[in-house]
N, CA, C and O atoms as a MOPAC input file, in Angstrom:
PM7 MOZYME 1SCF
protein

 N      0.83700 1    -1.18200 1     0.00000 1
 C      0.00000 1     0.00000 1     0.00000 1
 C      0.87900 1     1.24100 1     0.00000 1
 O      1.97700 1     1.25100 1     0.55700 1
 N      0.38200 1     2.25100 1    -0.61900 1
 C      1.15400 1     3.48300 1    -0.72800 1
 C      1.24700 1     4.23100 1     0.60000 1
 O      2.15400 1     5.03800 1     0.80100 1
 N      0.31000 1     3.96100 1     1.50300 1
 C      0.34300 1     4.61500 1     2.81800 1
 C     -0.47000 1     3.79200 1     3.80800 1
 O     -1.27200 1     2.94200 1     3.42100 1
 N     -0.24900 1     4.05900 1     5.08900 1
 C     -1.04500 1     3.39100 1     6.12900 1
 C     -2.52600 1     3.71300 1     5.95300 1
 O     -3.38700 1     2.85000 1     6.12400 1
 N     -2.80500 1     4.95900 1     5.61200 1
 C     -4.19400 1     5.37300 1     5.43000 1
 C     -4.85600 1     4.55800 1     4.32200 1
 O     -5.99500 1     4.11600 1     4.47800 1
 N     -4.16200 1     4.35700 1     3.21500 1
 C     -4.70900 1     3.55600 1     2.11900 1
 C     -4.89200 1     2.09400 1     2.52400 1
 O     -5.87400 1     1.45600 1     2.14500 1
 N     -3.95600 1     1.58100 1     3.28100 1
 C     -4.06800 1     0.19500 1     3.74800 1
 C     -5.31900 1     0.02100 1     4.60100 1
 O     -6.04100 1    -0.96700 1     4.45800 1
 N     -5.57200 1     0.96800 1     5.47600 1
 C     -6.74200 1     0.89700 1     6.36200 1
 C     -8.03100 1     1.04900 1     5.55100 1
 O     -8.99200 1     0.31100 1     5.77000 1
 N     -8.05400 1     1.98900 1     4.63100 1
 C     -9.24800 1     2.19000 1     3.79300 1
 C     -9.54300 1     0.92500 1     2.99100 1
 O    -10.68300 1     0.46200 1     2.94500 1
 N     -8.51900 1     0.37800 1     2.36700 1
 C     -8.69700 1    -0.84600 1     1.56900 1
 C     -9.15400 1    -2.01300 1     2.43400 1
 O    -10.03200 1    -2.78000 1     2.04000 1
 N     -8.56100 1    -2.14500 1     3.60500 1
 C     -8.95300 1    -3.22500 1     4.51000 1
 C    -10.42400 1    -3.11700 1     4.87400 1
 O    -11.16700 1    -4.09300 1     4.77400 1
 N    -10.84500 1    -1.92800 1     5.29500 1
 C    -12.23600 1    -1.75500 1     5.73200 1
 C    -13.21600 1    -2.04800 1     4.60200 1
 O    -14.27000 1    -2.64100 1     4.83200 1
 N    -12.88200 1    -1.64500 1     3.40700 1
 C    -13.74300 1    -1.90700 1     2.25500 1
 C    -13.85400 1    -3.41600 1     2.01400 1
 O    -14.95100 1    -3.94700 1     1.84200 1
 N    -12.72200 1    -4.08500 1     2.00300 1
 C    -12.71000 1    -5.52700 1     1.73300 1
 C    -13.30000 1    -6.31700 1     2.89800 1
 O    -14.02600 1    -7.28700 1     2.67900 1
 N    -13.00000 1    -5.92000 1     4.12300 1
 C    -13.47100 1    -6.65900 1     5.30100 1
 C    -14.99000 1    -6.74500 1     5.34700 1
 O    -15.55000 1    -7.80400 1     5.63000 1
 N    -15.64400 1    -5.64100 1     5.07300 1
 C    -17.11200 1    -5.62700 1     5.11800 1
 C    -17.72300 1    -6.54300 1     4.07600 1
 O    -18.78600 1    -7.11900 1     4.30800 1
 N    -17.07600 1    -6.68500 1     2.94400 1
 C    -17.62000 1    -7.48100 1     1.84800 1
 C    -17.16700 1    -8.94300 1     1.89300 1
 O    -17.72100 1    -9.78700 1     1.18800 1
 N    -16.16700 1    -9.24000 1     2.71700 1
 C    -15.63300 1   -10.61200 1     2.72000 1
 C    -15.71300 1   -11.24400 1     4.10900 1
 O    -16.75100 1   -11.78400 1     4.49000 1
 N    -14.61500 1   -11.17400 1     4.86300 1
 C    -14.54000 1   -11.99100 1     6.07100 1
 C    -15.54900 1   -11.60600 1     7.14700 1
 O    -16.06600 1   -12.49300 1     7.82600 1
 N    -15.84800 1   -10.33100 1     7.33200 1
 C    -16.84600 1    -9.96000 1     8.34700 1
 C    -18.22900 1   -10.46700 1     7.94600 1
 O    -18.99400 1   -10.94700 1     8.78200 1
 N    -18.52800 1   -10.35600 1     6.69600 1
 C    -19.80700 1   -10.86000 1     6.18500 1
 C    -19.90100 1   -12.38300 1     6.34200 1
 O    -20.94700 1   -12.90700 1     6.72600 1
 N    -18.82200 1   -13.07800 1     6.05000 1
 C    -18.79800 1   -14.54700 1     6.19000 1
 C    -18.96000 1   -14.97600 1     7.64600 1
 O    -19.69800 1   -15.91300 1     7.95100 1
 N    -18.27100 1   -14.28700 1     8.52900 1
 C    -18.37700 1   -14.62200 1     9.95700 1
 C    -19.80400 1   -14.39400 1    10.44300 1
 O    -20.36400 1   -15.23700 1    11.14300 1
 N    -20.39200 1   -13.26100 1    10.07500 1
 C    -21.76700 1   -12.98100 1    10.51000 1
 C    -22.74400 1   -14.00500 1     9.93100 1
 O    -23.69100 1   -14.40700 1    10.60700 1
 N    -22.52900 1   -14.41700 1     8.71500 1
 C    -23.38000 1   -15.46000 1     8.11200 1
 C    -23.28400 1   -16.75000 1     8.91500 1
 O    -24.30100 1   -17.38200 1     9.20200 1
 N    -22.07800 1   -17.13800 1     9.27400 1
 C    -21.89400 1   -18.35900 1    10.06900 1
 C    -22.54100 1   -18.23400 1    11.44800 1
 O    -23.17900 1   -19.17400 1    11.92300 1
 N    -22.37900 1   -17.08700 1    12.08400 1
 C    -23.01600 1   -16.86500 1    13.38500 1
 C    -24.52800 1   -17.03900 1    13.25500 1
 O    -25.15400 1   -17.68900 1    14.09300 1
 N    -25.10600 1   -16.46700 1    12.21800 1
 C    -26.55600 1   -16.55600 1    12.03500 1
 C    -27.01600 1   -17.97600 1    11.70600 1
 O    -28.10000 1   -18.38300 1    12.12500 1
 N    -26.22600 1   -18.71600 1    10.97900 1
 C    -26.55300 1   -20.13400 1    10.72900 1
 C    -26.59300 1   -20.88800 1    12.04700 1
 O    -27.52200 1   -21.65500 1    12.30200 1
 N    -25.58500 1   -20.66900 1    12.88400 1
 C    -25.56300 1   -21.32700 1    14.19900 1
 C    -26.74900 1   -20.89700 1    15.05300 1
 O    -27.40800 1   -21.73200 1    15.67400 1
 N    -27.02200 1   -19.59300 1    15.08500 1
 C    -28.16100 1   -19.09800 1    15.86800 1
 C    -29.45800 1   -19.75700 1    15.42100 1
 O    -30.28600 1   -20.13400 1    16.25000 1
 N    -29.63100 1   -19.89200 1    14.12600 1
 C    -30.82900 1   -20.51900 1    13.57100 1
 C    -30.97300 1   -21.96400 1    14.05000 1
 O    -32.08600 1   -22.47500 1    14.17400 1
 N    -29.86400 1   -22.60300 1    14.31200 1
 C    -29.87600 1   -23.99200 1    14.80400 1
 C    -29.73100 1   -24.04100 1    16.33100 1
 O    -29.50200 1   -25.10700 1    16.90300 1
 N    -29.86600 1   -22.89000 1    16.98100 1
 C    -29.71500 1   -22.71400 1    18.44200 1
 C    -28.38300 1   -23.26700 1    18.96000 1
 O    -28.32500 1   -23.93200 1    19.99400 1
 N    -27.33600 1   -22.97600 1    18.22200 1
 C    -25.98000 1   -23.37600 1    18.61800 1
 C    -25.20900 1   -22.11500 1    18.97300 1
 O    -25.16800 1   -21.16800 1    18.18800 1
 N    -24.59900 1   -22.10100 1    20.14500 1
 C    -23.75300 1   -20.96700 1    20.53500 1
 C    -22.48500 1   -20.99100 1    19.69700 1
 O    -21.90000 1   -22.04900 1    19.46300 1
 N    -22.07400 1   -19.82700 1    19.25400 1
 C    -20.84800 1   -19.75600 1    18.46200 1
 C    -19.78400 1   -18.96900 1    19.21100 1
 O    -20.05700 1   -18.25800 1    20.17800 1
 N    -18.58500 1   -19.12600 1    18.73000 1
 C    -17.42100 1   -18.49600 1    19.32700 1
 C    -16.50100 1   -18.09100 1    18.18400 1
 O    -16.16400 1   -18.92500 1    17.34400 1
 N    -16.09300 1   -16.83700 1    18.13400 1
 C    -15.17000 1   -16.35900 1    17.11700 1
 C    -13.79400 1   -16.25200 1    17.76300 1
 O    -13.63100 1   -15.61700 1    18.80400 1
 N    -12.80500 1   -16.88300 1    17.12700 1
 C    -11.44700 1   -16.92000 1    17.66800 1
 C    -10.48700 1   -16.34600 1    16.63100 1
 O    -10.45100 1   -16.80600 1    15.48900 1
 N     -9.71900 1   -15.35300 1    17.02600 1
 C     -8.70700 1   -14.78000 1    16.14800 1
 C     -7.43900 1   -15.60000 1    16.27400 1
 O     -6.87100 1   -15.73300 1    17.35800 1
 N     -7.00900 1   -16.13900 1    15.16300 1
 C     -5.83600 1   -17.00600 1    15.11100 1
 C     -4.57800 1   -16.26700 1    15.55000 1
 O     -4.38300 1   -15.10300 1    15.20000 1
 N     -3.72200 1   -16.94400 1    16.31800 1
 C     -2.45300 1   -16.30500 1    16.68600 1
 C     -1.51200 1   -16.25900 1    15.48300 1
 O     -1.51300 1   -17.15100 1    14.63500 1
 N     -0.71900 1   -15.21000 1    15.43600 1
 C      0.25700 1   -15.02900 1    14.37100 1
 C      1.57500 1   -14.62900 1    15.02700 1
 O      1.60400 1   -13.78100 1    15.92000 1
 N      2.64900 1   -15.23900 1    14.58200 1
 C      3.95900 1   -15.01100 1    15.19400 1
 C      4.33500 1   -13.53800 1    15.24700 1
 O      4.86200 1   -13.08200 1    16.26100 1
 N      4.07900 1   -12.78700 1    14.19100 1
 C      4.48400 1   -11.38500 1    14.13800 1
 C      3.79600 1   -10.54600 1    15.22000 1
 O      4.27300 1    -9.46300 1    15.55700 1
 N      2.68200 1   -11.03800 1    15.76400 1
 C      1.97200 1   -10.30400 1    16.81700 1
 C      2.43100 1   -10.69100 1    18.21800 1
 O      1.95000 1   -10.14700 1    19.21200 1
 N      3.35700 1   -11.62700 1    18.28600 1
 C      3.88800 1   -12.02200 1    19.58900 1
 C      4.92400 1   -10.99100 1    20.03300 1
 O      5.70400 1   -10.49600 1    19.22000 1
 N      4.92600 1   -10.67500 1    21.31800 1
 C      5.89600 1    -9.74200 1    21.88900 1
 C      7.29800 1   -10.27800 1    21.59300 1
 O      7.61600 1   -11.40800 1    21.96400 1
 N      8.13300 1    -9.48700 1    20.93300 1
 C      9.45900 1    -9.96500 1    20.52500 1
 C     10.33000 1   -10.35000 1    21.72200 1
 O     11.23800 1   -11.16800 1    21.57400 1
 N     10.07900 1    -9.79000 1    22.89000 1
 C     10.83500 1   -10.15900 1    24.09200 1
 C     10.52400 1   -11.58800 1    24.54100 1
 O     11.29500 1   -12.18400 1    25.29300 1
 N      9.40200 1   -12.13400 1    24.08400 1
 C      8.98400 1   -13.47100 1    24.51600 1
 C      9.40800 1   -14.57200 1    23.55200 1
 O      9.29000 1   -15.75100 1    23.88300 1
 N      9.89600 1   -14.21700 1    22.37300 1
 C     10.19300 1   -15.21200 1    21.34500 1
 C     11.30600 1   -16.17100 1    21.75200 1
 O     12.27500 1   -15.79500 1    22.41100 1
 N     11.13100 1   -17.42800 1    21.33300 1
 C     12.20700 1   -18.41500 1    21.50200 1
 C     13.28300 1   -18.12200 1    20.46200 1
 O     13.06000 1   -17.32800 1    19.54900 1
 N     14.43800 1   -18.75000 1    20.59200 1
 C     15.50500 1   -18.54600 1    19.61400 1
 C     15.05000 1   -18.98800 1    18.21900 1
 O     15.36500 1   -18.32200 1    17.23300 1
 N     14.31700 1   -20.09800 1    18.12300 1
 C     13.81300 1   -20.56500 1    16.83200 1
 C     12.84600 1   -19.55900 1    16.22200 1
 O     12.93200 1   -19.24400 1    15.03500 1
 N     11.92700 1   -19.05900 1    17.03900 1
 C     10.93900 1   -18.10400 1    16.53900 1
 C     11.60800 1   -16.82400 1    16.03400 1
 O     11.14900 1   -16.22100 1    15.06500 1
 N     12.68000 1   -16.41600 1    16.68600 1
 C     13.39800 1   -15.21500 1    16.24700 1
 C     13.93400 1   -15.38700 1    14.83100 1
 O     14.04800 1   -14.41300 1    14.08700 1
 N     14.26300 1   -16.62700 1    14.45400 1
 C     14.77300 1   -16.89900 1    13.10400 1
 C     13.68500 1   -16.73400 1    12.05400 1
 O     13.98100 1   -16.36500 1    10.91700 1
 N     12.43100 1   -17.00000 1    12.41000 1
 C     11.33700 1   -16.99700 1    11.43800 1
 C     10.58900 1   -15.68500 1    11.36400 1
 O     10.03400 1   -15.33800 1    10.32200 1
 N     10.57000 1   -14.95800 1    12.45900 1
 C      9.72000 1   -13.77400 1    12.50000 1
 C     10.20700 1   -12.75400 1    11.47400 1
 O     11.39600 1   -12.45500 1    11.37400 1
 N      9.26300 1   -12.24300 1    10.73300 1
 C      9.56200 1   -11.20500 1     9.75200 1
 C      8.61900 1   -10.04700 1    10.01300 1
 O      7.45300 1   -10.24100 1    10.35500 1
 N      9.12400 1    -8.87700 1     9.85200 1
 C      8.28200 1    -7.69600 1    10.05300 1
 C      7.15000 1    -7.70900 1     9.02800 1
 O      7.37000 1    -7.97500 1     7.84700 1
 N      5.98500 1    -7.42800 1     9.48000 1
 C      4.81200 1    -7.36800 1     8.60500 1
 C      4.01600 1    -6.14400 1     9.00300 1
 O      3.14400 1    -6.20400 1     9.87000 1
 N      4.32600 1    -5.03700 1     8.35900 1
 C      3.71900 1    -3.76700 1     8.73900 1
 C      2.20700 1    -3.77600 1     8.57600 1
 O      1.49700 1    -3.16600 1     9.37500 1
 N      1.70300 1    -4.46200 1     7.54800 1
 C      0.25000 1    -4.49500 1     7.35500 1
 C     -0.43600 1    -5.22300 1     8.49700 1
 O     -1.45100 1    -4.74900 1     9.00800 1
 N      0.10100 1    -6.36600 1     8.90800 1
 C     -0.50500 1    -7.11100 1    10.00900 1
 C     -0.47400 1    -6.28500 1    11.28200 1
 O     -1.47600 1    -6.18200 1    11.99000 1
 N      0.66200 1    -5.70600 1    11.56800 1
 C      0.79000 1    -4.90400 1    12.78500 1
 C     -0.11000 1    -3.66900 1    12.73800 1
 O     -0.69000 1    -3.28800 1    13.75500 1
 N     -0.23000 1    -3.05000 1    11.58100 1
 C     -1.08300 1    -1.87800 1    11.41500 1
 C     -2.55900 1    -2.23900 1    11.55000 1
 O     -3.31800 1    -1.53000 1    12.21100 1
 N     -2.96400 1    -3.34200 1    10.92200 1
 C     -4.38400 1    -3.69100 1    10.85200 1
 C     -4.87500 1    -4.51600 1    12.03900 1
 O     -6.08300 1    -4.61600 1    12.25500 1
 N     -3.97700 1    -5.10100 1    12.80100 1
 C     -4.37000 1    -5.95000 1    13.93700 1
 C     -5.37800 1    -5.26400 1    14.86700 1
 O     -6.43100 1    -5.84600 1    15.12600 1
 N     -5.11200 1    -4.06500 1    15.37900 1
 C     -6.09500 1    -3.44800 1    16.28300 1
 C     -7.42600 1    -3.15900 1    15.59500 1
 O     -8.47700 1    -3.19400 1    16.23400 1
 N     -7.38400 1    -2.87900 1    14.31800 1
 C     -8.61400 1    -2.61400 1    13.57100 1
 C     -9.43000 1    -3.90100 1    13.43800 1
 O    -10.64300 1    -3.90200 1    13.64800 1
 N     -8.75500 1    -4.99000 1    13.09100 1
 C     -9.44000 1    -6.28300 1    12.96000 1
 C    -10.02700 1    -6.70900 1    14.29500 1
 O    -11.16900 1    -7.16500 1    14.34900 1
 N     -9.26700 1    -6.56800 1    15.36900 1
 C     -9.77600 1    -6.92700 1    16.69900 1
 C    -11.02600 1    -6.11400 1    17.01100 1
 O    -12.01800 1    -6.66600 1    17.48800 1
 N    -10.99100 1    -4.83600 1    16.75300 1
 C    -12.14700 1    -3.97700 1    17.00900 1
 C    -13.34400 1    -4.39100 1    16.15100 1
 O    -14.47100 1    -4.44800 1    16.64200 1
 N    -13.10200 1    -4.67700 1    14.88100 1
 C    -14.18400 1    -5.11700 1    13.99300 1
 C    -14.82100 1    -6.41000 1    14.50600 1
 O    -16.04400 1    -6.54200 1    14.52400 1
 N    -13.99400 1    -7.34600 1    14.91700 1
 C    -14.51600 1    -8.62700 1    15.40500 1
 C    -15.26100 1    -8.45900 1    16.72900 1
 O    -16.30800 1    -9.07100 1    16.93800 1
 N    -14.72300 1    -7.63300 1    17.61600 1
 C    -15.41800 1    -7.37100 1    18.88200 1
 C    -16.79200 1    -6.76400 1    18.63600 1
 O    -17.78200 1    -7.18800 1    19.23200 1
 N    -16.84800 1    -5.77000 1    17.75500 1
 C    -18.13100 1    -5.12400 1    17.44600 1
 C    -19.10500 1    -6.10200 1    16.80700 1
 O    -20.28200 1    -6.13100 1    17.16500 1
 N    -18.62300 1    -6.89800 1    15.86900 1
 C    -19.46600 1    -7.88500 1    15.20700 1
 C    -20.01900 1    -8.88900 1    16.21500 1
 O    -21.20600 1    -9.21400 1    16.19100 1
 N    -19.15900 1    -9.37000 1    17.09000 1
 C    -19.58100 1   -10.34900 1    18.09500 1
 C    -20.53600 1    -9.72800 1    19.10200 1
 O    -21.52200 1   -10.35400 1    19.49100 1
 N    -20.25600 1    -8.51700 1    19.52300 1
 C    -21.14700 1    -7.84600 1    20.46400 1
 C    -22.52100 1    -7.64400 1    19.83100 1
 O    -23.54500 1    -7.88500 1    20.47000 1
 N    -22.54000 1    -7.20600 1    18.59300 1
 C    -23.79700 1    -6.99100 1    17.87500 1
 C    -24.59900 1    -8.29000 1    17.75200 1
 O    -25.82900 1    -8.26100 1    17.73800 1
 N    -23.90700 1    -9.41800 1    17.66600 1
 C    -24.56700 1   -10.71300 1    17.48900 1
 C    -24.60200 1   -11.55300 1    18.76300 1
 O    -24.91100 1   -12.74400 1    18.71100 1
 N    -24.28900 1   -10.94100 1    19.90600 1
 C    -24.27400 1   -11.64600 1    21.19900 1
 C    -23.48500 1   -12.94600 1    21.11300 1
 O    -23.94700 1   -14.00700 1    21.53100 1
 N    -22.28600 1   -12.83300 1    20.55900 1
 C    -21.40300 1   -13.97000 1    20.35800 1
 C    -20.08000 1   -13.70600 1    21.06500 1
 O    -19.61000 1   -12.57000 1    21.11600 1
 N    -19.49300 1   -14.74600 1    21.60000 1
 C    -18.21000 1   -14.60900 1    22.28700 1
 C    -17.06300 1   -14.45100 1    21.28600 1
 O    -17.09800 1   -14.98400 1    20.17700 1
 N    -16.05000 1   -13.70200 1    21.71500 1
 C    -14.85900 1   -13.46200 1    20.88900 1
 C    -13.61800 1   -13.68600 1    21.73300 1
 O    -13.55500 1   -13.25700 1    22.88500 1
 N    -12.62500 1   -14.36100 1    21.15300 1
 C    -11.33000 1   -14.55600 1    21.81700 1
 C    -10.22900 1   -14.13600 1    20.85700 1
 O    -10.20300 1   -14.56100 1    19.70200 1
 N     -9.33300 1   -13.31000 1    21.33500 1
 C     -8.10800 1   -12.99400 1    20.60500 1
 C     -7.00900 1   -13.82800 1    21.24700 1
 O     -6.48000 1   -13.46900 1    22.29900 1
 N     -6.67100 1   -14.93600 1    20.61300 1
 C     -5.66800 1   -15.85400 1    21.16500 1
 C     -4.29900 1   -15.18800 1    21.27000 1
 O     -3.46500 1   -15.61700 1    22.06800 1
 N     -4.05900 1   -14.15500 1    20.48200 1
 C     -2.76500 1   -13.48000 1    20.55000 1
 C     -2.46200 1   -12.97300 1    21.96200 1
 O     -1.30000 1   -12.92000 1    22.36500 1
 N     -3.47900 1   -12.60900 1    22.69800 1
 C     -3.27000 1   -12.12200 1    24.06600 1
 C     -2.67600 1   -13.20800 1    24.95600 1
 O     -1.78400 1   -12.93300 1    25.75800 1
 N     -3.16100 1   -14.43200 1    24.82000 1
 C     -2.63800 1   -15.55100 1    25.60900 1
 C     -1.18700 1   -15.84100 1    25.25800 1
 O     -0.40400 1   -16.24500 1    26.11700 1
 N     -0.83000 1   -15.63500 1    24.00500 1
 C      0.53500 1   -15.91600 1    23.55800 1
 C      1.52200 1   -14.85400 1    24.01800 1
 O      2.73300 1   -15.05700 1    23.93300 1
 N      1.02200 1   -13.73500 1    24.49800 1
 C      1.88800 1   -12.66000 1    24.97700 1
 C      1.96400 1   -12.58400 1    26.49400 1
 O      2.42500 1   -11.58300 1    27.04300 1
 N      1.51600 1   -13.62900 1    27.17100 1
 C      1.66100 1   -13.67600 1    28.62600 1
 C      3.13100 1   -13.93800 1    28.96100 1
 O      3.79200 1   -14.75000 1    28.31400 1
 N      3.62100 1   -13.24900 1    29.96700 1
 C      5.05000 1   -13.27800 1    30.30800 1
 C      5.57200 1   -14.67300 1    30.67900 1
 O      6.76100 1   -14.94400 1    30.51300 1
 N      4.70500 1   -15.55500 1    31.17600 1
 C      5.19000 1   -16.89000 1    31.54600 1
 C      5.50900 1   -17.76400 1    30.33300 1
 O      5.96400 1   -18.89600 1    30.49500 1
 N      5.27900 1   -17.25500 1    29.12400 1
 C      5.63900 1   -17.98500 1    27.90600 1
 C      6.95600 1   -17.47400 1    27.31600 1
 O      7.29100 1   -17.76400 1    26.16700 1
 N      7.69100 1   -16.71000 1    28.12200 1
 C      8.96600 1   -16.12500 1    27.67100 1
 C      9.91600 1   -17.21700 1    27.18400 1
 O     10.17900 1   -18.19600 1    27.88100 1
 N     10.41700 1   -17.02000 1    25.97600 1
 C     11.40300 1   -17.87400 1    25.32000 1
 C     10.94200 1   -19.32100 1    25.15200 1
 O     11.76100 1   -20.22300 1    24.97700 1
 N      9.63600 1   -19.53300 1    25.20600 1
 C      9.08400 1   -20.84500 1    24.89500 1
 C      8.61800 1   -20.80800 1    23.44700 1
 O      7.92500 1   -19.88000 1    23.03000 1
 N      8.99600 1   -21.80600 1    22.70000 1
 C      8.57700 1   -21.86200 1    21.30700 1
 C      7.12300 1   -22.31100 1    21.24700 1
 O      6.77400 1   -23.36700 1    21.77500 1
 N      6.27500 1   -21.51000 1    20.60300 1
 C      4.84900 1   -21.79600 1    20.47400 1
 C      4.44200 1   -22.02800 1    19.02400 1
 O      3.39100 1   -22.61300 1    18.76000 1
 N      5.26600 1   -21.57500 1    18.08400 1
 C      4.97000 1   -21.67400 1    16.65500 1
 C      5.99100 1   -22.57000 1    15.95800 1
 O      7.12700 1   -22.70600 1    16.41300 1
 N      5.57200 1   -23.18000 1    14.84700 1
 C      6.51700 1   -23.90400 1    13.99900 1
 C      6.82400 1   -23.11200 1    12.72300 1
 O      7.73000 1   -23.45900 1    11.96500 1
 N      6.06800 1   -22.06300 1    12.50600 1
 C      6.32300 1   -21.11500 1    11.42400 1
 C      5.55000 1   -19.84000 1    11.75000 1
 O      5.31800 1   -19.55900 1    12.92600 1
 N      5.15100 1   -19.07300 1    10.76600 1
 C      4.54100 1   -17.76000 1    11.02200 1
 C      3.15400 1   -17.82800 1    11.66700 1
 O      2.72000 1   -16.85300 1    12.28200 1
 N      2.43800 1   -18.97700 1    11.53800 1
 C      1.09100 1   -19.03000 1    12.11600 1
 C      0.65900 1   -20.41500 1    12.59700 1
 O     -0.42100 1   -20.55300 1    13.17100 1
 N      1.47100 1   -21.43100 1    12.37500 1
 C      1.09300 1   -22.78200 1    12.80500 1
 C      1.72300 1   -23.08600 1    14.16000 1
 O      2.88300 1   -22.76200 1    14.41600 1
 N      0.93100 1   -23.71400 1    15.01300 1
 C      1.32200 1   -23.91800 1    16.40300 1
 C      1.99600 1   -25.27000 1    16.61600 1
 O      1.68600 1   -26.25200 1    15.94000 1
 N      2.92000 1   -25.29800 1    17.56500 1
 C      3.44900 1   -26.57600 1    18.01800 1
 C      2.54600 1   -27.08000 1    19.13900 1
 O      1.49700 1   -26.48800 1    19.39500 1
 N      2.93300 1   -28.15700 1    19.80800 1
 C      2.07800 1   -28.75600 1    20.84500 1
 C      1.80700 1   -27.77300 1    21.98800 1
 O      0.67000 1   -27.66200 1    22.44700 1
 N      2.82800 1   -27.06500 1    22.44600 1
 C      2.63300 1   -26.11500 1    23.54300 1
 C      1.73600 1   -24.95900 1    23.10000 1
 O      0.86500 1   -24.53200 1    23.85700 1
 N      1.93400 1   -24.45500 1    21.90000 1
 C      1.07400 1   -23.39100 1    21.37700 1
 C     -0.37100 1   -23.84400 1    21.27800 1
 O     -1.29100 1   -23.09100 1    21.59900 1
 N     -0.56700 1   -25.07900 1    20.83300 1
 C     -1.92500 1   -25.63500 1    20.74100 1
 C     -2.55700 1   -25.76300 1    22.12000 1
 O     -3.75200 1   -25.52100 1    22.28800 1
 N     -1.75700 1   -26.13900 1    23.09600 1
 C     -2.26800 1   -26.25900 1    24.47000 1
 C     -2.70200 1   -24.89900 1    25.01700 1
 O     -3.75300 1   -24.78500 1    25.64800 1
 N     -1.89900 1   -23.88200 1    24.77500 1
 C     -2.23100 1   -22.53400 1    25.24200 1
 C     -3.51800 1   -22.05600 1    24.58100 1
 O     -4.39800 1   -21.51700 1    25.25300 1
 N     -3.63300 1   -22.24900 1    23.27000 1
 C     -4.84700 1   -21.85000 1    22.55200 1
 C     -6.05800 1   -22.62900 1    23.05700 1
 O     -7.12900 1   -22.05800 1    23.26400 1
 N     -5.88500 1   -23.92700 1    23.25300 1
 C     -6.99500 1   -24.77000 1    23.72000 1
 C     -7.48900 1   -24.33900 1    25.09400 1
 O     -8.69500 1   -24.29600 1    25.33500 1
 N     -6.57800 1   -24.02500 1    25.98100 1
 C     -6.97700 1   -23.59400 1    27.32700 1
 C     -7.76600 1   -22.28800 1    27.26700 1
 O     -8.76600 1   -22.13100 1    27.96700 1
 N     -7.31700 1   -21.35700 1    26.43500 1
 C     -8.03300 1   -20.08000 1    26.31200 1
 C     -9.43500 1   -20.29900 1    25.74600 1
 O    -10.40200 1   -19.69100 1    26.20600 1
 N     -9.53400 1   -21.16300 1    24.75500 1
 C    -10.83000 1   -21.45500 1    24.13500 1
 C    -11.71900 1   -22.22400 1    25.09900 1
 O    -12.91300 1   -21.94300 1    25.19900 1
 N    -11.15000 1   -23.19200 1    25.81100 1
 C    -11.94200 1   -24.01200 1    26.71800 1
 C    -12.61000 1   -23.17900 1    27.80100 1
 O    -13.74900 1   -23.45300 1    28.18000 1
 N    -11.91200 1   -22.16300 1    28.30300 1
 C    -12.50900 1   -21.30700 1    29.33700 1
 C    -13.83300 1   -20.71400 1    28.85600 1
 O    -14.81500 1   -20.68500 1    29.59900 1
 N    -13.85000 1   -20.24700 1    27.62600 1
 C    -15.06300 1   -19.62800 1    27.09500 1
 C    -16.11000 1   -20.69300 1    26.77500 1
 O    -17.28700 1   -20.52300 1    27.09200 1
 N    -15.68600 1   -21.78300 1    26.15000 1
 C    -16.62400 1   -22.85900 1    25.82100 1
 C    -17.24800 1   -23.41900 1    27.09600 1
 O    -18.44800 1   -23.69100 1    27.14400 1
 N    -16.43300 1   -23.58700 1    28.11400 1
 C    -16.94100 1   -24.09300 1    29.38400 1
 C    -17.97900 1   -23.14400 1    29.97000 1
 O    -19.01200 1   -23.58800 1    30.47200 1
 N    -17.71500 1   -21.84700 1    29.91000 1
 C    -18.69300 1   -20.88900 1    30.45000 1
 C    -19.96600 1   -20.88600 1    29.60600 1
 O    -21.05700 1   -20.71800 1    30.15000 1
 N    -19.85100 1   -21.06600 1    28.30100 1
 C    -21.04900 1   -21.14300 1    27.45000 1
 C    -21.86300 1   -22.38100 1    27.79300 1
 O    -23.09200 1   -22.32800 1    27.84400 1
 N    -21.18400 1   -23.48800 1    28.02600 1
 C    -21.85800 1   -24.73500 1    28.35400 1
 C    -22.55400 1   -24.62700 1    29.71100 1
 O    -23.71200 1   -25.01700 1    29.86000 1
 N    -21.83600 1   -24.09700 1    30.69200 1
 C    -22.43200 1   -23.94100 1    32.02700 1
 C    -23.62400 1   -22.99800 1    31.95800 1
 O    -24.65800 1   -23.26000 1    32.57400 1
 N    -23.49000 1   -21.89700 1    31.21100 1
 C    -24.59600 1   -20.95700 1    31.04600 1
 C    -25.76800 1   -21.60200 1    30.37100 1
 O    -26.91200 1   -21.33700 1    30.74100 1
 N    -25.52000 1   -22.45600 1    29.37700 1
 C    -26.60500 1   -23.14800 1    28.67000 1
 C    -27.30900 1   -24.12700 1    29.58800 1
 O    -28.52700 1   -24.29400 1    29.50900 1
 N    -26.54700 1   -24.77600 1    30.46100 1
 C    -27.14700 1   -25.73200 1    31.38800 1
 C    -28.09800 1   -25.03800 1    32.35700 1
 O    -29.11500 1   -25.60700 1    32.75300 1
 N    -27.76400 1   -23.80700 1    32.73800 1
 C    -28.60600 1   -23.07000 1    33.68900 1
 C    -29.94900 1   -22.69500 1    33.06700 1
 O    -30.94400 1   -22.53900 1    33.77400 1
 N    -29.97200 1   -22.55400 1    31.75800 1
 C    -31.21400 1   -22.17700 1    31.08500 1
 C    -32.23000 1   -23.28300 1    31.18100 1
 O    -33.42800 1   -23.01700 1    31.28700 1
 N    -31.78200 1   -24.51000 1    31.14700 1
 C    -32.70500 1   -25.65400 1    31.11800 1
 C    -33.28800 1   -25.92400 1    32.46000 1
 O    -34.08400 1   -26.85100 1    32.61200 1

C-alpha cells in the first residue's frame, strides 16, 4: 500500500464485503440452529511480543507492517461484530503474549502452532466454551 491510510481504507472496504460478512453469516446459521458460536482470532507469530520469542521463533519472524497496522482494527471489527450478534470473541494473541511464555517456542512457522502453542490456545478457548456450556445448562 502506498500509505497506512490507504491500507486501512482498503482493509475496511474488503473486510465488510468478505470476512466480516462470512463470519456474521456463520453466526446466524448457528443461531438458527440454536448453537452458541465463538469467534477466535488465530495467533500469528508477528503479533507475539518480541521479548517473549524463543531462539527458533526469532529466526522466522519477519516484520509485517500491514498485520501490525491492521491488527487493532481487525480486533475492534470482530469485537463489534460479536457484540452486535451476542457472540463470544477470543483474541488468542493475548494468551501468547503472557510473560510466563517467555522464550518458549509456540509456533513452527509464522502461524502454525506446536504442541505447547496448541495447548495454550486450547486452554483459552476451553474457558469460554466451558462458560457457554455452564450458562446453557442453567437455562434448562
